[in-house]
C-alpha positions in Angstrom: -18.8 -3.2 29.1 -20.7 -6.3 28.2 -24.4 -5.7 28.0 -26.9 -8.2 29.5 -29.0 -10.1 27.1 -32.1 -8.6 28.5 -31.3 -5.3 26.8 -31.6 -6.8 23.3 -35.4 -7.1 23.7 -36.1 -4.6 26.5 -37.9 -1.5 25.0 -38.0 0.8 28.0 -36.9 1.1 31.6 -39.1 0.3 34.6 -41.6 3.1 35.1 -41.0 4.7 31.7 -44.4 3.8 30.4 -46.2 5.7 33.2 -43.8 8.7 33.2 -45.2 12.0 32.1 -41.8 13.6 31.6 -38.1 13.1 32.3 -37.6 10.1 29.9 -34.5 9.8 27.7 -35.4 8.6 24.2 -32.6 6.5 22.7 -32.6 6.2 18.9 -32.8 2.5 18.2 -33.0 2.0 14.5 -29.4 0.7 14.3 -26.2 0.8 16.4 -25.2 0.7 20.1 -28.6 1.7 21.6 -28.7 -1.3 24.0 -25.4 -0.2 25.6 -26.8 3.3 26.3 -29.9 1.8 27.8 -27.8 -0.3 30.2 -26.0 2.8 31.4 -29.2 4.8 31.8 -30.8 2.0 33.8 -28.5 3.1 36.6 -29.4 6.8 36.3 -33.0 7.4 35.1 -35.9 6.4 32.9 -35.4 5.7 29.2 -37.3 4.5 26.1 -36.2 3.2 22.8 -37.2 5.2 19.7 -37.9 2.9 16.8 -40.7 4.7 15.1 -42.3 8.2 15.2 -45.1 7.1 17.5 -42.5 6.2 20.2 -41.5 9.8 20.5 -44.2 11.0 23.0 -44.5 13.9 25.4 -42.6 12.1 28.1 -39.3 12.4 26.1 -37.2 15.3 27.4 -33.9 14.4 25.9 -32.5 12.2 23.1 -29.4 10.0 22.6 -28.1 9.4 19.1 -25.9 6.3 19.5 -22.9 5.0 17.6 -23.4 2.8 14.6 -23.4 3.4 10.8 -24.4 7.0 10.2 -25.6 6.5 6.6 -27.8 3.7 7.6 -29.1 5.6 10.6 -29.8 8.6 8.4 -31.9 6.6 6.0 -33.8 4.9 8.8 -34.5 8.1 10.5 -36.3 9.3 7.4 -38.2 6.1 6.7 -39.5 5.8 10.3 -40.6 9.4 10.6 -38.2 9.9 13.5 -36.1 12.5 11.7 -38.8 15.2 11.9 -39.5 14.4 15.6 -35.8 14.6 16.6 -35.1 17.6 14.4 -37.9 19.6 16.1 -36.6 18.5 19.5 -33.1 19.8 18.7 -34.4 23.0 17.2 -36.4 23.6 20.4 -33.1 23.6 22.3 -33.8 20.4 24.2 -30.9 18.2 25.2 -29.4 15.7 22.7 -26.3 13.5 23.1 -24.6 12.1 20.0 -21.9 9.5 20.3 -19.7 8.5 17.3 -22.2 8.2 14.5 -24.4 10.5 16.5 -21.8 13.3 16.2 -21.9 12.8 12.5 -25.7 13.1 12.4 -25.5 16.3 14.4 -22.7 18.1 12.4 -23.4 21.0 10.1 -21.0 19.6 7.6 -18.9 16.5 6.9 -15.6 17.0 5.1 -15.6 13.6 3.4 -19.3 13.0 2.8 -21.8 15.2 1.0 -24.7 14.2 3.4 -25.9 16.5 6.1 -28.4 15.3 8.6 -29.6 17.5 11.5 -26.9 20.1 10.8 -27.2 21.5 14.4 -23.6 21.2 15.7 -21.3 24.1 14.6 -18.5 21.8 13.4 -17.0 20.1 10.4 -16.6 16.4 11.2 -14.6 13.7 9.4 -16.2 10.2 9.2 -14.0 7.2 9.9 -11.2 9.7 10.7 -8.9 7.1 12.2 -9.4 4.6 9.4 -11.7 1.6 9.0 -9.4 -1.2 9.9 -7.1 0.3 12.5 -9.5 2.9 13.9 -10.4 1.1 17.1 -8.4 2.1 20.2 -8.7 3.3 23.8 -7.3 6.3 25.6 -7.9 8.4 28.7 -8.5 12.2 28.8 -10.2 14.9 30.8 -13.5 16.3 29.7 -14.3 20.0 29.9 -12.5 23.0 31.4 -10.6 22.6 34.7 -12.4 25.5 36.3 -15.8 24.3 35.3 -18.0 22.8 38.0 -18.7 19.7 35.9 -15.1 19.1 34.9 -14.4 15.3 34.5 -10.9 13.9 34.9 -9.5 10.8 33.5 -12.5 9.7 31.4 -12.0 6.4 29.5 -12.3 7.0 25.7 -13.3 4.0 23.5 -13.0 4.7 19.7 -14.5 2.3 17.1 -13.7 3.7 13.6 -14.6 7.0 15.1 -14.8 10.5 13.6 -13.0 13.6 14.8 -13.7 17.3 14.5 -11.8 19.0 11.6 -12.9 22.4 12.7 -15.3 23.8 15.3 -17.2 27.0 14.8 -17.7 29.7 17.5 -20.9 28.2 18.8 -19.3 24.9 19.8 -16.8 24.4 22.6 -14.1 21.8 22.4 -14.3 19.6 25.5 -11.7 16.9 24.8 -8.8 16.4 22.3 -6.7 13.4 21.3 -3.4 14.1 19.5 -4.5 17.6 18.6 -7.9 16.6 17.2 -11.1 17.6 19.0 -13.2 14.5 19.9 -15.9 16.0 22.1 -17.9 19.2 21.7 -20.6 21.0 23.7 -23.0 23.5 22.3 -25.8 24.6 24.6 -27.8 21.5 25.2 -26.0 19.5 22.5 -23.3 17.1 23.7 -21.3 15.2 21.0 -18.4 12.7 21.3 -16.4 10.8 18.7 -15.9 8.1 21.3 -18.3 5.6 23.0 -18.9 6.4 26.7 -21.6 3.7 26.8 -18.9 1.1 26.2 -17.3 1.8 29.6 -18.5 1.4 33.2 -18.0 5.1 33.8 -21.3 6.9 34.0 -20.1 10.5 34.4 -20.7 11.7 30.9 -24.3 10.3 30.9 -24.8 12.0 34.3 -23.5 15.3 32.8 -26.0 14.8 29.9 -28.9 14.2 32.3 -28.0 17.5 34.1 -28.4 19.6 30.9 
């Protein structure tokens, strides 16, 4: 998906400023936040989160986009957003982490000593497919076939993505590629190693908005 130039400077969707609730906050300190905004423009109100003061009472759910997790982790701290998002996650409110977002959510990384939110019951490997040859596309189902929100043939776009080394009992594996889990669900936490925002398929974002 090619994102329109307007999303580079657009800070929120139409109507988000006056909304009292129901707004999705998209972490926008680094990474693919504009692509998530473009998808959400078809589905519901959103607002970019660049500083702690952007996280107001209208924010009901949060997206942690792909990008560079170490950089995002540092910027989360320096902007004051870490505490806001951490409290949001601990309150059990919906959060969707894609690629670097999955890394930020994991309770442990097997090739990095850093731990960020530590909310997702999983051990995740950064750059699991390699830095140079780690970008590829695939198709897979998402979820369990008997589940009402089962998604078939979803396009998976990986860009130097992570994968799940091991998932604990609190997390459910939703998608695997070559035997490696690449999507997890844990209560109101959704995490993918791939980039659904880089496709024209909105079904995963719709699932997130239903949490």
